[in-house]
N, C-alpha and C positions, 0 to 999 in steps of 0.2 A: 504494500500500500504506500502511495506517495505521501510523504510528510507535507502537511499543510504549511504554506508560507503565509505568515500573518502580516497585515499592514501595520506600519508604525503609526504613532499618534498623530504625526503631521499629515499623513494620508487621510486618516479618519476626520481630522479637523477640516481638511480641504473639501471632503465630501459633504460635510454638514454645512459648510459655508455656501456651497452650491445649492444644497437642498432648500435652505431657508430663503434663498433668493427667488423662489417660485411665487407666482401670483396666488392670492387667496381672496375670497370674498370679503370685502371691507378691510382687507389686510389684517384679518384676524389671526393668521398664521396658526391654524388649529392642529398643530402637530407637536410631537415631542419624541425624543429618541432615547433608546436604551441599548447598552452594549452588554450582551451576555458573555462573561469572561470565559466560561467553560467552552462554549461552542463557537465563540467569536462571531456571533450573529448580531447584526445591527437591526434592532427592532424599531419599527415606525408605528407610533401610537397616535390615536386621536387625542385631542386635548379638550375635555368636557367644559373647562372653564371659558373657552373661547368659541362659543357657539352662538347661533342666532335662532332662538326658540320660535319666533314668529315667522321669520322669512324662510327658515330652513328647518322645519320641525322633524323631517325625516333624515336630516344630516346628509342629504345628497350633495349639496354644494360643499360641505366639509370634506366629503370623500373626494370630490373633484380637486379640491385644493391640496389634499394630501397626495393624491395621485400625481399632481404637477411637481410637488416636492420630490416624490419618489423618482420621477423621470430625471430630474436634475441630478439626483444622487447617483443614479445608474450611469448617466452620461459622464459625470465627473470621474467615476471609477474607471470607465473604459479609457477616458482621456489620460489617466495616470497609469494605464497599462495593466489594469486589474480586470478580472472576469467576475462580474457580479451574478449570482444566482438568486432569484427572487421568488418568494412565495407570497401570494395575496391571501389575506384572511387565514393565516396558517393554523390558528387554534380556535375552534368554535367555543371553547370555554372561556376565552379572553376576548370579548367582543371589541374592546378598544384597540386590540392589536391588529392593525390593518395590513401590515406587510413585514416580511423578514428578509434581510439582505445578507448574504454570505459571500465574501470575497474568496473564491476558491483557489486563486493563484494568479500569477502573471499571464497575460495573453500569450498565445503561442504564435509561431511563425505562420500558421494557417489562418490566423485571425486578421481581418482588415481593420485598421484604425477607423474610428468614427470621423465624420467631417469636422475638422478643427473649428470651422466657423460656427457650428452649433454650440460648442462649449464656450467659445468667446462671447456668443450672444447671450449667455446666461446673465452676465454682468450688465449688458447693454439693454436688455429688454425691460421696458417700463410701460405701464399703461398710459396711453396718451388720450386725454379727455378733451383735447383741443380740436378745432376744425382741421380737416385734411384738405389737400389741394383739389381733389377731384380728378387728378391725373389717373387714367386707367392703369391698373396693374397688368403687366404682360401675362398672357395666358400660360406660358411655361412656368412662371412663378406660382400662379394659382394651382396649376397641375401638381407642382412640387408640394405645395401645402396639402392638397388632397391626398397625395401619396403618403405624406407623413402621418396623416390621420389614419389611413388604412394600416400602415405599419404598426401603429399604436393600438389597433383593435377597435377603431371607430370609423365613422364615415363623415365626410365633409360635403355638404350640399351648398352650391353657389347658385342662388336663385336668379331668375330673370327679373325684368323691371317690375312686372306685376307681382311676382313672388316677393320681391324686396319690399314693395309697398305694403303687402299683407303682413309681413313679419314686423315692419315698423309700426303698423296700426295696432297690432297685438301688444307690442312693447309699450306703446303709448298708453294703451288701456290699462296695462299693469301699473305703469307709473302713476296714472290718475287714481287708481284704487289705493295705492300706497299713500298718496297725499291725503286721501280721505280717511285713512286709518290711523288714529293718533298713536296707537301702540307701536305700529310698524315704523311710523315716522320717528318716534322717540328711540326705537331700537337702532335705526340707521344713524341718527344724530349722535348716539352714544359712542360711536366709533370714529368721530371726527375730533381731531386734536387741535387746540389753539396754537398759534405760533409760540415757539420756545418751550412747549410742553415737554419735549424730550421723551415721550412715551414710545416704547419699542413696538407697540401694536396700534392698529388703527391708521387712519389717513390724516396727514397734516392738512390743515385748511389751505395751505399754499399749493397742494397737489390737486385741488379740485379744479374742475373745468367750468367754462361758461355755459349758459343755456344757448340754444339756437335761436337767433333773432327771428328766423322765419317759422319756428315752431315745428319744423319737419323732423328734426333729429331728437328722439326721446332719450336724451342722456339722463342718467340718474341724478336727481337733485338731492344731494346729501344735506343741504342746509335746513330743509323743513320749515319749522316755525321761526327760523332766524334768518330772515331775508338779508340782514345786514352783512352776512357772511358770503352772500351770493356774488359772483363775479359779473361784470357787465356782459350783456349778451353779445354774441358775435355771429356772423353768418357762416353756417356750416356748408359743406360741400353739397351741391345739388344732386349729383349722381353718387349715391351711397353704394359702397361695395361691402357686401355682407357674406358671411358663410355660417351655415348652421351645422354644429357638431352634434351627431346623434349616434346611437347604438341600436342594435336590433333586440336587445334584452335590457331589462331595467333592474338588475340585481345589484347587490352591493359591490361585487367584483367588477360588474360592468361600469359602475361609477368610478372605481379606481382606474380602470383601463381608460375610460373617457378622459379622466384628469391627466393621465400620462400622454394620451394622444393630443389633448389640448395643448400641453406644453411643447410637444414636438412641433405642432403647427405654429405656435407663437414664436419659437426659436428659429424655425425655418424662415418665417416672415421677417424676423429681426435680422437674420443673417443676410437676407436679400435686400435690406434697406427699407423695409416697410415699418409702419407704426400700426399698433393695434389697440383696441379697447374692447371690453366685454359688455354686452347688453344681456343681463341675466334676469331682468325684472319679470318677464312673462313666465319664467321657470318657477317663480315663487308662488304662483297661483295654479292649482291643479287643472282647472278648466282651460286656462290660457295656455298652459304648457301642452295640453292635449291638442289644442287648436294650432299650435306651432308645428305639429308633426306633419310630415309629408304624406300626401294621399297614397303614394306608392314608394317603397314597399309597405305592406300592411303593418308590419311591426317596425315602427319608427319611434324611438324614444329620444326626444331632443334634450340636450343638456345645456347648451349655451349658444348665444348668437355672437359671432366675432365680427367686429367692424375693422376693416383694414384699408390701408392706402398710404399715400405719401403725405408727410406733414411734419410738424415740429415734434421733437422728442418729448416724451412724457417726463414729469418730475419723479424723482426717486422717492420711495417711502421707506420708513425705518424698518429694521429687522431685529427680532429678538435674538438672543444668543443661541447658537446651535450647539448646546452643551449636551454631551452624552452622559446620562446617568447609568451607573453600572447596575445591571440586573442580577439578582441572586440566581444561582444555578438552579435548574429545575429539571424535571424528568422529561419535559417535552423537548423536541428538537425541531424548532420551526425552520431551521435552515437545511433540512434534509434535501439534497439536490435531486433525489429521485422524483420529487413532485414539484420541482421549481418550474415556474411558468417561463416561457421564452418569447422572444420577439426579435426583430432585426432593426438595427440602425446602421446604415452604411456597411452592411455585410457582417457586423459583429452580432453573434448570437448571445442573447442575455438569458 
């Protein structure tokens, strides 16, 4: 049996730095990490203290966020020459344990390194809530984004003009409902940080975007009952470019895969010079989420609407520390490679 080569502390630290750079709903960063000393398995847990009980009662958005962090972690491992083996939901008796990652050893000569542009894009990817130019994104780039979604276990639908208008109407309806719901408005506002707050979680008020002067683009209004925090309205792009990320099933593992696919798409877009923002409002209302689904195929479970294009870079948001807590040894072995899930990114099997 080949002896396991273990990563050093600097490697683990770099993996966590990449993981916590992932996007999350309202920048809640609903993840935490534990390292099992005996098995050298890095566990990815949900963080119950950073949830949205009203907007995300089923924790689907939380799973998407954790999935995005997991993708960054895997990408960073491959970038540093390690082969990560991953299990999703490895222990049914520990529902908060969403994934287990085990670095089984250095990549071999048969492995192809991942696209270095994707790893570099981790630090450059920021949500841009500003108007885009409206310049059309070339079809090869859109096709590359769709391929990234497929490689991650999801699908990306780019609608035509009529489909775009339909998705924007549903998003606007969701935004109007949230404005009329005091509890949801307060929940959103609770994650906005004033200047100089220094909070590691939530969105600084300086990172908020303006409303659309024409009222066509239903960007999320985080300011709620505090209009003084709202930025002056600007004119957004007339020809909006959207993509709907969806999966054919709607289980917890599908949510995690969708989160990984989402981050793959966002990093691909960033590496190609695009800006992105996420329109999640309609997904927070069951009936509107159902209405967002495509008529074909029959089983289409939408997860998020991605706005993409050319424009100004988004402002960075703070990140909590990616500290690993050491887990006590246990009888379970969540890193058993015999049941590790796999996928491909630029030829590297994970």
